[in-house]
Predicted model as a PDB file, atoms N, CA, C, CB and O in Angstrom, pLDDT in the B-factor column:
MODEL        1                                                                  
ATOM      1  N   UNK A   1      14.245  34.543  13.627  1.00 89.00           N  
ATOM      2  CA  UNK A   1      14.958  35.776  13.400  1.00 89.00           C  
ATOM      3  C   UNK A   1      16.253  35.809  14.208  1.00 89.00           C  
ATOM      4  CB  UNK A   1      14.078  36.966  13.752  1.00 89.00           C  
ATOM      5  O   UNK A   1      17.243  36.408  13.790  1.00 89.00           O  
ATOM      6  N   UNK A   2      16.232  35.153  15.379  1.00 93.00           N  
ATOM      7  CA  UNK A   2      17.453  35.101  16.186  1.00 93.00           C  
ATOM      8  C   UNK A   2      18.572  34.381  15.436  1.00 93.00           C  
ATOM      9  CB  UNK A   2      17.180  34.401  17.529  1.00 93.00           C  
ATOM     10  O   UNK A   2      19.726  34.810  15.461  1.00 93.00           O  
ATOM     11  N   UNK A   3      18.220  33.291  14.776  1.00 95.00           N  
ATOM     12  CA  UNK A   3      19.227  32.536  14.030  1.00 95.00           C  
ATOM     13  C   UNK A   3      19.773  33.347  12.859  1.00 95.00           C  
ATOM     14  CB  UNK A   3      18.636  31.219  13.523  1.00 95.00           C  
ATOM     15  O   UNK A   3      20.963  33.286  12.550  1.00 95.00           O  
ATOM     16  N   UNK A   4      18.902  34.096  12.222  1.00 96.00           N  
ATOM     17  CA  UNK A   4      19.337  34.942  11.110  1.00 96.00           C  
ATOM     18  C   UNK A   4      20.287  36.012  11.626  1.00 96.00           C  
ATOM     19  CB  UNK A   4      18.123  35.591  10.397  1.00 96.00           C  
ATOM     20  O   UNK A   4      21.329  36.261  11.020  1.00 96.00           O  
ATOM     21  N   UNK A   5      19.934  36.648  12.746  1.00 95.00           N  
ATOM     22  CA  UNK A   5      20.794  37.680  13.327  1.00 95.00           C  
ATOM     23  C   UNK A   5      22.149  37.101  13.750  1.00 95.00           C  
ATOM     24  CB  UNK A   5      20.099  38.333  14.534  1.00 95.00           C  
ATOM     25  O   UNK A   5      23.179  37.763  13.627  1.00 95.00           O  
ATOM     26  N   UNK A   6      22.137  35.881  14.240  1.00 97.00           N  
ATOM     27  CA  UNK A   6      23.390  35.221  14.619  1.00 97.00           C  
ATOM     28  C   UNK A   6      24.278  35.021  13.385  1.00 97.00           C  
ATOM     29  CB  UNK A   6      23.103  33.858  15.307  1.00 97.00           C  
ATOM     30  O   UNK A   6      25.487  35.246  13.441  1.00 97.00           O  
ATOM     31  N   UNK A   7      23.681  34.604  12.291  1.00 97.00           N  
ATOM     32  CA  UNK A   7      24.427  34.427  11.048  1.00 97.00           C  
ATOM     33  C   UNK A   7      24.975  35.760  10.550  1.00 97.00           C  
ATOM     34  CB  UNK A   7      23.536  33.787   9.975  1.00 97.00           C  
ATOM     35  O   UNK A   7      26.117  35.834  10.097  1.00 97.00           O  
ATOM     36  N   UNK A   8      24.163  36.815  10.635  1.00 97.00           N  
ATOM     37  CA  UNK A   8      24.601  38.150  10.215  1.00 97.00           C  
ATOM     38  C   UNK A   8      25.811  38.591  11.038  1.00 97.00           C  
ATOM     39  CB  UNK A   8      23.447  39.177  10.361  1.00 97.00           C  
ATOM     40  O   UNK A   8      26.776  39.124  10.489  1.00 97.00           O  
ATOM     41  N   UNK A   9      25.762  38.372  12.342  1.00 97.00           N  
ATOM     42  CA  UNK A   9      26.874  38.769  13.208  1.00 97.00           C  
ATOM     43  C   UNK A   9      28.147  38.004  12.867  1.00 97.00           C  
ATOM     44  CB  UNK A   9      26.511  38.544  14.674  1.00 97.00           C  
ATOM     45  O   UNK A   9      29.230  38.587  12.816  1.00 97.00           O  
ATOM     46  N   UNK A  10      28.017  36.708  12.637  1.00 97.00           N  
ATOM     47  CA  UNK A  10      29.189  35.902  12.293  1.00 97.00           C  
ATOM     48  C   UNK A  10      29.766  36.324  10.945  1.00 97.00           C  
ATOM     49  CB  UNK A  10      28.824  34.410  12.267  1.00 97.00           C  
ATOM     50  O   UNK A  10      30.982  36.456  10.802  1.00 97.00           O  
ATOM     51  N   UNK A  11      28.902  36.533   9.964  1.00 97.00           N  
ATOM     52  CA  UNK A  11      29.362  36.912   8.624  1.00 97.00           C  
ATOM     53  C   UNK A  11      29.995  38.297   8.622  1.00 97.00           C  
ATOM     54  CB  UNK A  11      28.200  36.872   7.632  1.00 97.00           C  
ATOM     55  O   UNK A  11      30.886  38.569   7.818  1.00 97.00           O  
ATOM     56  N   UNK A  12      29.546  39.168   9.508  1.00 96.00           N  
ATOM     57  CA  UNK A  12      30.084  40.535   9.583  1.00 96.00           C  
ATOM     58  C   UNK A  12      31.541  40.569  10.015  1.00 96.00           C  
ATOM     59  CB  UNK A  12      29.260  41.363  10.543  1.00 96.00           C  
ATOM     60  O   UNK A  12      32.204  41.598   9.880  1.00 96.00           O  
ATOM     61  N   UNK A  13      32.038  39.470  10.525  1.00 96.00           N  
ATOM     62  CA  UNK A  13      33.432  39.400  10.946  1.00 96.00           C  
ATOM     63  C   UNK A  13      34.384  39.252   9.756  1.00 96.00           C  
ATOM     64  CB  UNK A  13      33.624  38.240  11.912  1.00 96.00           C  
ATOM     65  O   UNK A  13      35.597  39.403   9.906  1.00 96.00           O  
ATOM     66  N   UNK A  14      33.832  38.955   8.576  1.00 97.00           N  
ATOM     67  CA  UNK A  14      34.645  38.755   7.375  1.00 97.00           C  
ATOM     68  C   UNK A  14      34.391  39.905   6.403  1.00 97.00           C  
ATOM     69  CB  UNK A  14      34.326  37.383   6.703  1.00 97.00           C  
ATOM     70  O   UNK A  14      33.251  40.158   6.013  1.00 97.00           O  
ATOM     71  N   UNK A  15      35.448  40.589   6.021  1.00 97.00           N  
ATOM     72  CA  UNK A  15      35.321  41.762   5.151  1.00 97.00           C  
ATOM     73  C   UNK A  15      34.563  41.470   3.866  1.00 97.00           C  
ATOM     74  CB  UNK A  15      36.685  42.298   4.812  1.00 97.00           C  
ATOM     75  O   UNK A  15      33.755  42.285   3.423  1.00 97.00           O  
ATOM     76  N   UNK A  16      34.817  40.312   3.262  1.00 97.00           N  
ATOM     77  CA  UNK A  16      34.152  39.999   1.994  1.00 97.00           C  
ATOM     78  C   UNK A  16      32.668  39.681   2.156  1.00 97.00           C  
ATOM     79  CB  UNK A  16      34.840  38.835   1.332  1.00 97.00           C  
ATOM     80  O   UNK A  16      31.918  39.728   1.181  1.00 97.00           O  
ATOM     81  N   UNK A  17      32.239  39.360   3.370  1.00 97.00           N  
ATOM     82  CA  UNK A  17      30.829  39.054   3.612  1.00 97.00           C  
ATOM     83  C   UNK A  17      30.041  40.210   4.220  1.00 97.00           C  
ATOM     84  CB  UNK A  17      30.726  37.866   4.512  1.00 97.00           C  
ATOM     85  O   UNK A  17      28.811  40.168   4.254  1.00 97.00           O  
ATOM     86  N   UNK A  18      30.728  41.233   4.696  1.00 97.00           N  
ATOM     87  CA  UNK A  18      30.050  42.363   5.358  1.00 97.00           C  
ATOM     88  C   UNK A  18      28.932  42.973   4.519  1.00 97.00           C  
ATOM     89  CB  UNK A  18      31.058  43.438   5.693  1.00 97.00           C  
ATOM     90  O   UNK A  18      27.845  43.210   5.047  1.00 97.00           O  
ATOM     91  N   UNK A  19      29.157  43.238   3.223  1.00 97.00           N  
ATOM     92  CA  UNK A  19      28.066  43.839   2.443  1.00 97.00           C  
ATOM     93  C   UNK A  19      26.823  42.956   2.373  1.00 97.00           C  
ATOM     94  CB  UNK A  19      28.544  44.136   1.041  1.00 97.00           C  
ATOM     95  O   UNK A  19      25.696  43.448   2.408  1.00 97.00           O  
ATOM     96  N   UNK A  20      27.045  41.649   2.275  1.00 97.00           N  
ATOM     97  CA  UNK A  20      25.913  40.720   2.204  1.00 97.00           C  
ATOM     98  C   UNK A  20      25.205  40.615   3.554  1.00 97.00           C  
ATOM     99  CB  UNK A  20      26.388  39.328   1.747  1.00 97.00           C  
ATOM    100  O   UNK A  20      23.980  40.517   3.616  1.00 97.00           O  
ATOM    101  N   UNK A  21      25.979  40.636   4.618  1.00 97.00           N  
ATOM    102  CA  UNK A  21      25.395  40.596   5.961  1.00 97.00           C  
ATOM    103  C   UNK A  21      24.547  41.842   6.205  1.00 97.00           C  
ATOM    104  CB  UNK A  21      26.502  40.481   7.036  1.00 97.00           C  
ATOM    105  O   UNK A  21      23.457  41.765   6.772  1.00 97.00           O  
ATOM    106  N   UNK A  22      25.058  42.976   5.774  1.00 97.00           N  
ATOM    107  CA  UNK A  22      24.321  44.234   5.929  1.00 97.00           C  
ATOM    108  C   UNK A  22      23.016  44.195   5.131  1.00 97.00           C  
ATOM    109  CB  UNK A  22      25.191  45.430   5.474  1.00 97.00           C  
ATOM    110  O   UNK A  22      21.968  44.622   5.617  1.00 97.00           O  
ATOM    111  N   UNK A  23      23.089  43.688   3.923  1.00 97.00           N  
ATOM    112  CA  UNK A  23      21.892  43.597   3.070  1.00 97.00           C  
ATOM    113  C   UNK A  23      20.858  42.662   3.688  1.00 97.00           C  
ATOM    114  CB  UNK A  23      22.270  43.107   1.653  1.00 97.00           C  
ATOM    115  O   UNK A  23      19.664  42.960   3.672  1.00 97.00           O  
ATOM    116  N   UNK A  24      21.305  41.542   4.227  1.00 97.00           N  
ATOM    117  CA  UNK A  24      20.382  40.606   4.867  1.00 97.00           C  
ATOM    118  C   UNK A  24      19.773  41.226   6.118  1.00 97.00           C  
ATOM    119  CB  UNK A  24      21.099  39.294   5.220  1.00 97.00           C  
ATOM    120  O   UNK A  24      18.596  41.012   6.409  1.00 97.00           O  
ATOM    121  N   UNK A  25      20.558  41.984   6.847  1.00 96.00           N  
ATOM    122  CA  UNK A  25      20.040  42.673   8.035  1.00 96.00           C  
ATOM    123  C   UNK A  25      18.932  43.660   7.643  1.00 96.00           C  
ATOM    124  CB  UNK A  25      21.187  43.417   8.775  1.00 96.00           C  
ATOM    125  O   UNK A  25      17.906  43.747   8.317  1.00 96.00           O  
ATOM    126  N   UNK A  26      19.143  44.390   6.566  1.00 96.00           N  
ATOM    127  CA  UNK A  26      18.117  45.321   6.080  1.00 96.00           C  
ATOM    128  C   UNK A  26      16.864  44.582   5.633  1.00 96.00           C  
ATOM    129  CB  UNK A  26      18.664  46.162   4.924  1.00 96.00           C  
ATOM    130  O   UNK A  26      15.748  45.025   5.904  1.00 96.00           O  
ATOM    131  N   UNK A  27      17.043  43.472   4.957  1.00 96.00           N  
ATOM    132  CA  UNK A  27      15.911  42.685   4.462  1.00 96.00           C  
ATOM    133  C   UNK A  27      15.134  42.076   5.628  1.00 96.00           C  
ATOM    134  CB  UNK A  27      16.400  41.574   3.504  1.00 96.00           C  
ATOM    135  O   UNK A  27      13.910  41.961   5.575  1.00 96.00           O  
ATOM    136  N   UNK A  28      15.855  41.689   6.681  1.00 96.00           N  
ATOM    137  CA  UNK A  28      15.201  41.165   7.884  1.00 96.00           C  
ATOM    138  C   UNK A  28      14.343  42.253   8.523  1.00 96.00           C  
ATOM    139  CB  UNK A  28      16.251  40.638   8.897  1.00 96.00           C  
ATOM    140  O   UNK A  28      13.216  41.992   8.944  1.00 96.00           O  
ATOM    141  N   UNK A  29      14.871  43.459   8.594  1.00 96.00           N  
ATOM    142  CA  UNK A  29      14.113  44.582   9.166  1.00 96.00           C  
ATOM    143  C   UNK A  29      12.870  44.868   8.335  1.00 96.00           C  
ATOM    144  CB  UNK A  29      14.993  45.847   9.252  1.00 96.00           C  
ATOM    145  O   UNK A  29      11.805  45.140   8.891  1.00 96.00           O  
ATOM    146  N   UNK A  30      12.988  44.812   7.022  1.00 95.00           N  
ATOM    147  CA  UNK A  30      11.834  45.018   6.146  1.00 95.00           C  
ATOM    148  C   UNK A  30      10.766  43.965   6.411  1.00 95.00           C  
ATOM    149  CB  UNK A  30      12.261  44.981   4.670  1.00 95.00           C  
ATOM    150  O   UNK A  30       9.582  44.286   6.517  1.00 95.00           O  
ATOM    151  N   UNK A  31      11.182  42.718   6.516  1.00 95.00           N  
ATOM    152  CA  UNK A  31      10.240  41.627   6.781  1.00 95.00           C  
ATOM    153  C   UNK A  31       9.543  41.828   8.119  1.00 95.00           C  
ATOM    154  CB  UNK A  31      10.963  40.271   6.761  1.00 95.00           C  
ATOM    155  O   UNK A  31       8.336  41.616   8.229  1.00 95.00           O  
ATOM    156  N   UNK A  32      10.288  42.231   9.125  1.00 95.00           N  
ATOM    157  CA  UNK A  32       9.692  42.487  10.446  1.00 95.00           C  
ATOM    158  C   UNK A  32       8.703  43.652  10.383  1.00 95.00           C  
ATOM    159  CB  UNK A  32      10.795  42.786  11.486  1.00 95.00           C  
ATOM    160  O   UNK A  32       7.653  43.604  11.024  1.00 95.00           O  
ATOM    161  N   UNK A  33       9.025  44.686   9.624  1.00 96.00           N  
ATOM    162  CA  UNK A  33       8.105  45.819   9.477  1.00 96.00           C  
ATOM    163  C   UNK A  33       6.804  45.398   8.811  1.00 96.00           C  
ATOM    164  CB  UNK A  33       8.762  46.935   8.669  1.00 96.00           C  
ATOM    165  O   UNK A  33       5.725  45.837   9.210  1.00 96.00           O  
ATOM    166  N   UNK A  34       6.907  44.553   7.803  1.00 94.00           N  
ATOM    167  CA  UNK A  34       5.705  44.065   7.123  1.00 94.00           C  
ATOM    168  C   UNK A  34       4.849  43.249   8.094  1.00 94.00           C  
ATOM    169  CB  UNK A  34       6.084  43.209   5.885  1.00 94.00           C  
ATOM    170  O   UNK A  34       3.630  43.411   8.140  1.00 94.00           O  
ATOM    171  N   UNK A  35       5.487  42.382   8.861  1.00 93.00           N  
ATOM    172  CA  UNK A  35       4.745  41.587   9.849  1.00 93.00           C  
ATOM    173  C   UNK A  35       4.079  42.470  10.896  1.00 93.00           C  
ATOM    174  CB  UNK A  35       5.678  40.588  10.533  1.00 93.00           C  
ATOM    175  O   UNK A  35       2.931  42.234  11.271  1.00 93.00           O  
ATOM    176  N   UNK A  36       4.793  43.483  11.368  1.00 94.00           N  
ATOM    177  CA  UNK A  36       4.219  44.400  12.355  1.00 94.00           C  
ATOM    178  C   UNK A  36       3.013  45.145  11.798  1.00 94.00           C  
ATOM    179  CB  UNK A  36       5.270  45.396  12.823  1.00 94.00           C  
ATOM    180  O   UNK A  36       2.099  45.509  12.538  1.00 94.00           O  
ATOM    181  N   UNK A  37       3.019  45.365  10.505  1.00 94.00           N  
ATOM    182  CA  UNK A  37       1.877  46.028   9.859  1.00 94.00           C  
ATOM    183  C   UNK A  37       0.703  45.066   9.695  1.00 94.00           C  
ATOM    184  CB  UNK A  37       2.289  46.592   8.486  1.00 94.00           C  
ATOM    185  O   UNK A  37      -0.451  45.466   9.847  1.00 94.00           O  
ATOM    186  N   UNK A  38       0.988  43.807   9.388  1.00 93.00           N  
ATOM    187  CA  UNK A  38      -0.070  42.846   9.081  1.00 93.00           C  
ATOM    188  C   UNK A  38      -0.718  42.215  10.308  1.00 93.00           C  
ATOM    189  CB  UNK A  38       0.481  41.770   8.216  1.00 93.00           C  
ATOM    190  O   UNK A  38      -1.927  41.982  10.310  1.00 93.00           O  
ATOM    191  N   UNK A  39       0.046  41.938  11.333  1.00 94.00           N  
ATOM    192  CA  UNK A  39      -0.468  41.202  12.487  1.00 94.00           C  
ATOM    193  C   UNK A  39      -1.675  41.865  13.145  1.00 94.00           C  
ATOM    194  CB  UNK A  39       0.620  41.039  13.504  1.00 94.00           C  
ATOM    195  O   UNK A  39      -2.594  41.151  13.548  1.00 94.00           O  
ATOM    196  N   UNK A  40      -1.724  43.182  13.276  1.00 95.00           N  
ATOM    197  CA  UNK A  40      -2.928  43.779  13.876  1.00 95.00           C  
ATOM    198  C   UNK A  40      -4.223  43.455  13.120  1.00 95.00           C  
ATOM    199  CB  UNK A  40      -2.764  45.277  13.947  1.00 95.00           C  
ATOM    200  O   UNK A  40      -5.283  43.353  13.736  1.00 95.00           O  
ATOM    201  N   UNK A  41      -4.149  43.292  11.805  1.00 94.00           N  
ATOM    202  CA  UNK A  41      -5.350  42.914  11.050  1.00 94.00           C  
ATOM    203  C   UNK A  41      -5.847  41.546  11.500  1.00 94.00           C  
ATOM    204  CB  UNK A  41      -5.062  42.904   9.529  1.00 94.00           C  
ATOM    205  O   UNK A  41      -7.046  41.352  11.703  1.00 94.00           O  
ATOM    206  N   UNK A  42      -4.940  40.615  11.652  1.00 94.00           N  
ATOM    207  CA  UNK A  42      -5.316  39.273  12.095  1.00 94.00           C  
ATOM    208  C   UNK A  42      -5.872  39.311  13.510  1.00 94.00           C  
ATOM    209  CB  UNK A  42      -4.113  38.324  12.024  1.00 94.00           C  
ATOM    210  O   UNK A  42      -6.842  38.620  13.821  1.00 94.00           O  
ATOM    211  N   UNK A  43      -5.259  40.115  14.359  1.00 95.00           N  
ATOM    212  CA  UNK A  43      -5.709  40.195  15.751  1.00 95.00           C  
ATOM    213  C   UNK A  43      -7.108  40.806  15.862  1.00 95.00           C  
ATOM    214  CB  UNK A  43      -4.718  41.017  16.577  1.00 95.00           C  
ATOM    215  O   UNK A  43      -7.849  40.492  16.793  1.00 95.00           O  
ATOM    216  N   UNK A  44      -7.470  41.674  14.916  1.00 95.00           N  
ATOM    217  CA  UNK A  44      -8.809  42.279  14.911  1.00 95.00           C  
ATOM    218  C   UNK A  44      -9.822  41.397  14.180  1.00 95.00           C  
ATOM    219  CB  UNK A  44      -8.762  43.666  14.257  1.00 95.00           C  
ATOM    220  O   UNK A  44     -10.998  41.748  14.075  1.00 95.00           O  
ATOM    221  N   UNK A  45      -9.363  40.259  13.682  1.00 95.00           N  
ATOM    222  CA  UNK A  45     -10.270  39.354  12.978  1.00 95.00           C  
ATOM    223  C   UNK A  45     -10.480  39.713  11.525  1.00 95.00           C  
ATOM    224  CB  UNK A  45     -11.585  39.329  13.663  1.00 95.00           C  
ATOM    225  O   UNK A  45     -11.371  39.164  10.877  1.00 95.00           O  
ATOM    226  N   UNK A  46      -9.681  40.620  11.003  1.00 94.00           N  
ATOM    227  CA  UNK A  46      -9.775  41.002   9.594  1.00 94.00           C  
ATOM    228  C   UNK A  46      -8.891  40.065   8.768  1.00 94.00           C  
ATOM    229  CB  UNK A  46      -9.351  42.498   9.385  1.00 94.00           C  
ATOM    230  O   UNK A  46      -7.880  40.471   8.195  1.00 94.00           O  
ATOM    231  N   UNK A  47      -9.308  38.801   8.728  1.00 93.00           N  
ATOM    232  CA  UNK A  47      -8.478  37.761   8.118  1.00 93.00           C  
ATOM    233  C   UNK A  47      -8.330  37.919   6.613  1.00 93.00           C  
ATOM    234  CB  UNK A  47      -9.055  36.410   8.419  1.00 93.00           C  
ATOM    235  O   UNK A  47      -7.267  37.631   6.064  1.00 93.00           O  
ATOM    236  N   UNK A  48      -9.378  38.371   5.943  1.00 92.00           N  
ATOM    237  CA  UNK A  48      -9.255  38.576   4.496  1.00 92.00           C  
ATOM    238  C   UNK A  48      -8.211  39.649   4.189  1.00 92.00           C  
ATOM    239  CB  UNK A  48     -10.618  38.969   3.889  1.00 92.00           C  
ATOM    240  O   UNK A  48      -7.413  39.504   3.263  1.00 92.00           O  
ATOM    241  N   UNK A  49      -8.226  40.711   4.962  1.00 90.00           N  
ATOM    242  CA  UNK A  49      -7.238  41.775   4.750  1.00 90.00           C  
ATOM    243  C   UNK A  49      -5.837  41.295   5.110  1.00 90.00           C  
ATOM    244  CB  UNK A  49      -7.598  43.019   5.581  1.00 90.00           C  
ATOM    245  O   UNK A  49      -4.868  41.629   4.428  1.00 90.00           O  
ATOM    246  N   UNK A  50      -5.730  40.513   6.179  1.00 90.00           N  
ATOM    247  CA  UNK A  50      -4.450  39.970   6.620  1.00 90.00           C  
ATOM    248  C   UNK A  50      -3.838  39.065   5.544  1.00 90.00           C  
ATOM    249  CB  UNK A  50      -4.628  39.191   7.933  1.00 90.00           C  
ATOM    250  O   UNK A  50      -2.625  39.077   5.335  1.00 90.00           O  
ATOM    251  N   UNK A  51      -4.672  38.293   4.875  1.00 91.00           N  
ATOM    252  CA  UNK A  51      -4.191  37.321   3.896  1.00 91.00           C  
ATOM    253  C   UNK A  51      -4.258  37.817   2.456  1.00 91.00           C  
ATOM    254  CB  UNK A  51      -4.980  36.060   4.017  1.00 91.00           C  
ATOM    255  O   UNK A  51      -3.936  37.072   1.531  1.00 91.00           O  
ATOM    256  N   UNK A  52      -4.670  39.056   2.258  1.00 92.00           N  
ATOM    257  CA  UNK A  52      -4.896  39.578   0.908  1.00 92.00           C  
ATOM    258  C   UNK A  52      -3.685  39.431  -0.008  1.00 92.00           C  
ATOM    259  CB  UNK A  52      -5.286  41.027   0.986  1.00 92.00           C  
ATOM    260  O   UNK A  52      -3.841  39.125  -1.190  1.00 92.00           O  
ATOM    261  N   UNK A  53      -2.516  39.639   0.505  1.00 86.00           N  
ATOM    262  CA  UNK A  53      -1.302  39.551  -0.309  1.00 86.00           C  
ATOM    263  C   UNK A  53      -0.380  38.461   0.208  1.00 86.00           C  
ATOM    264  CB  UNK A  53      -0.568  40.894  -0.328  1.00 86.00           C  
ATOM    265  O   UNK A  53       0.837  38.640   0.263  1.00 86.00           O  
ATOM    266  N   UNK A  54      -0.957  37.339   0.583  1.00 92.00           N  
ATOM    267  CA  UNK A  54      -0.175  36.250   1.168  1.00 92.00           C  
ATOM    268  C   UNK A  54       0.898  35.745   0.210  1.00 92.00           C  
ATOM    269  CB  UNK A  54      -1.091  35.102   1.565  1.00 92.00           C  
ATOM    270  O   UNK A  54       2.011  35.436   0.636  1.00 92.00           O  
ATOM    271  N   UNK A  55       0.577  35.661  -1.071  1.00 93.00           N  
ATOM    272  CA  UNK A  55       1.571  35.175  -2.040  1.00 93.00           C  
ATOM    273  C   UNK A  55       2.782  36.100  -2.086  1.00 93.00           C  
ATOM    274  CB  UNK A  55       0.945  35.055  -3.443  1.00 93.00           C  
ATOM    275  O   UNK A  55       3.923  35.639  -2.133  1.00 93.00           O  
ATOM    276  N   UNK A  56       2.530  37.389  -2.074  1.00 93.00           N  
ATOM    277  CA  UNK A  56       3.630  38.357  -2.112  1.00 93.00           C  
ATOM    278  C   UNK A  56       4.465  38.253  -0.840  1.00 93.00           C  
ATOM    279  CB  UNK A  56       3.088  39.798  -2.282  1.00 93.00           C  
ATOM    280  O   UNK A  56       5.694  38.310  -0.891  1.00 93.00           O  
ATOM    281  N   UNK A  57       3.793  38.099   0.303  1.00 93.00           N  
ATOM    282  CA  UNK A  57       4.537  37.966   1.555  1.00 93.00           C  
ATOM    283  C   UNK A  57       5.368  36.688   1.566  1.00 93.00           C  
ATOM    284  CB  UNK A  57       3.579  37.982   2.750  1.00 93.00           C  
ATOM    285  O   UNK A  57       6.508  36.694   2.029  1.00 93.00           O  
ATOM    286  N   UNK A  58       4.805  35.595   1.062  1.00 95.00           N  
ATOM    287  CA  UNK A  58       5.553  34.336   1.025  1.00 95.00           C  
ATOM    288  C   UNK A  58       6.787  34.468   0.138  1.00 95.00           C  
ATOM    289  CB  UNK A  58       4.657  33.189   0.520  1.00 95.00           C  
ATOM    290  O   UNK A  58       7.829  33.886   0.440  1.00 95.00           O  
ATOM    291  N   UNK A  59       6.683  35.216  -0.940  1.00 95.00           N  
ATOM    292  CA  UNK A  59       7.842  35.460  -1.797  1.00 95.00           C  
ATOM    293  C   UNK A  59       8.892  36.287  -1.043  1.00 95.00           C  
ATOM    294  CB  UNK A  59       7.413  36.185  -3.100  1.00 95.00           C  
ATOM    295  O   UNK A  59      10.085  35.985  -1.097  1.00 95.00           O  
ATOM    296  N   UNK A  60       8.442  37.321  -0.348  1.00 94.00           N  
ATOM    297  CA  UNK A  60       9.341  38.147   0.460  1.00 94.00           C  
ATOM    298  C   UNK A  60      10.064  37.289   1.491  1.00 94.00           C  
ATOM    299  CB  UNK A  60       8.562  39.279   1.159  1.00 94.00           C  
ATOM    300  O   UNK A  60      11.285  37.368   1.629  1.00 94.00           O  
ATOM    301  N   UNK A  61       9.305  36.470   2.213  1.00 95.00           N  
ATOM    302  CA  UNK A  61       9.884  35.662   3.280  1.00 95.00           C  
ATOM    303  C   UNK A  61      10.806  34.577   2.725  1.00 95.00           C  
ATOM    304  CB  UNK A  61       8.778  35.028   4.119  1.00 95.00           C  
ATOM    305  O   UNK A  61      11.847  34.284   3.313  1.00 95.00           O  
ATOM    306  N   UNK A  62      10.426  33.983   1.595  1.00 96.00           N  
ATOM    307  CA  UNK A  62      11.292  32.951   1.017  1.00 96.00           C  
ATOM    308  C   UNK A  62      12.613  33.550   0.545  1.00 96.00           C  
ATOM    309  CB  UNK A  62      10.585  32.247  -0.154  1.00 96.00           C  
ATOM    310  O   UNK A  62      13.655  32.905   0.660  1.00 96.00           O  
ATOM    311  N   UNK A  63      12.587  34.771   0.017  1.00 96.00           N  
ATOM    312  CA  UNK A  63      13.836  35.444  -0.361  1.00 96.00           C  
ATOM    313  C   UNK A  63      14.721  35.679   0.856  1.00 96.00           C  
ATOM    314  CB  UNK A  63      13.537  36.778  -1.058  1.00 96.00           C  
ATOM    315  O   UNK A  63      15.944  35.561   0.773  1.00 96.00           O  
ATOM    316  N   UNK A  64      14.105  36.011   1.982  1.00 97.00           N  
ATOM    317  CA  UNK A  64      14.854  36.196   3.228  1.00 97.00           C  
ATOM    318  C   UNK A  64      15.534  34.888   3.631  1.00 97.00           C  
ATOM    319  CB  UNK A  64      13.918  36.691   4.362  1.00 97.00           C  
ATOM    320  O   UNK A  64      16.718  34.875   3.966  1.00 97.00           O  
ATOM    321  N   UNK A  65      14.793  33.811   3.596  1.00 97.00           N  
ATOM    322  CA  UNK A  65      15.338  32.517   4.011  1.00 97.00           C  
ATOM    323  C   UNK A  65      16.449  32.058   3.063  1.00 97.00           C  
ATOM    324  CB  UNK A  65      14.222  31.462   4.067  1.00 97.00           C  
ATOM    325  O   UNK A  65      17.471  31.540   3.513  1.00 97.00           O  
ATOM    326  N   UNK A  66      16.254  32.242   1.771  1.00 97.00           N  
ATOM    327  CA  UNK A  66      17.285  31.851   0.805  1.00 97.00           C  
ATOM    328  C   UNK A  66      18.554  32.684   1.011  1.00 97.00           C  
ATOM    329  CB  UNK A  66      16.762  32.017  -0.645  1.00 97.00           C  
ATOM    330  O   UNK A  66      19.658  32.141   1.009  1.00 97.00           O  
ATOM    331  N   UNK A  67      18.399  33.994   1.188  1.00 96.00           N  
ATOM    332  CA  UNK A  67      19.550  34.856   1.446  1.00 96.00           C  
ATOM    333  C   UNK A  67      20.278  34.471   2.719  1.00 96.00           C  
ATOM    334  CB  UNK A  67      19.112  36.299   1.529  1.00 96.00           C  
ATOM    335  O   UNK A  67      21.507  34.501   2.780  1.00 96.00           O  
ATOM    336  N   UNK A  68      19.519  34.112   3.720  1.00 97.00           N  
ATOM    337  CA  UNK A  68      20.101  33.689   4.995  1.00 97.00           C  
ATOM    338  C   UNK A  68      20.926  32.417   4.808  1.00 97.00           C  
ATOM    339  CB  UNK A  68      18.996  33.460   6.047  1.00 97.00           C  
ATOM    340  O   UNK A  68      22.056  32.322   5.286  1.00 97.00           O  
ATOM    341  N   UNK A  69      20.346  31.442   4.106  1.00 97.00           N  
ATOM    342  CA  UNK A  69      21.052  30.183   3.897  1.00 97.00           C  
ATOM    343  C   UNK A  69      22.315  30.370   3.057  1.00 97.00           C  
ATOM    344  CB  UNK A  69      20.131  29.176   3.229  1.00 97.00           C  
ATOM    345  O   UNK A  69      23.334  29.731   3.320  1.00 97.00           O  
ATOM    346  N   UNK A  70      22.252  31.235   2.057  1.00 97.00           N  
ATOM    347  CA  UNK A  70      23.442  31.504   1.248  1.00 97.00           C  
ATOM    348  C   UNK A  70      24.529  32.156   2.104  1.00 97.00           C  
ATOM    349  CB  UNK A  70      23.087  32.411   0.043  1.00 97.00           C  
ATOM    350  O   UNK A  70      25.700  31.786   2.011  1.00 97.00           O  
ATOM    351  N   UNK A  71      24.147  33.113   2.924  1.00 96.00           N  
ATOM    352  CA  UNK A  71      25.124  33.778   3.774  1.00 96.00           C  
ATOM    353  C   UNK A  71      25.704  32.783   4.788  1.00 96.00           C  
ATOM    354  CB  UNK A  71      24.480  34.984   4.500  1.00 96.00           C  
ATOM    355  O   UNK A  71      26.891  32.831   5.112  1.00 96.00           O  
ATOM    356  N   UNK A  72      24.880  31.918   5.263  1.00 94.00           N  
ATOM    357  CA  UNK A  72      25.315  30.920   6.244  1.00 94.00           C  
ATOM    358  C   UNK A  72      26.344  29.954   5.648  1.00 94.00           C  
ATOM    359  CB  UNK A  72      24.107  30.136   6.769  1.00 94.00           C  
ATOM    360  O   UNK A  72      27.256  29.496   6.337  1.00 94.00           O  
ATOM    361  N   UNK A  73      26.183  29.657   4.368  1.00 93.00           N  
ATOM    362  CA  UNK A  73      27.136  28.742   3.711  1.00 93.00           C  
ATOM    363  C   UNK A  73      28.478  29.415   3.546  1.00 93.00           C  
ATOM    364  CB  UNK A  73      26.606  28.281   2.337  1.00 93.00           C  
ATOM    365  O   UNK A  73      29.411  28.811   3.016  1.00 93.00           O  
TER     366      UNK A  73                                                      
ENDMDL                                                                          
END                                                                             
């Protein structure tokens, strides 16, 4: 997440990239919120509940990574 935030900060210096940097920042916050919601289930040993929507989470996270790489380019 630190690397993503670094990319967001660098991209924010360019007017044409600011909207994309802002969108990626919002998407990063969403991903962090989802993780904060899910991790307590794993910590309590509720692994089935933690992994119940793993495919959806992987799609969410992969979109974050793809957006980050595009912004970085």
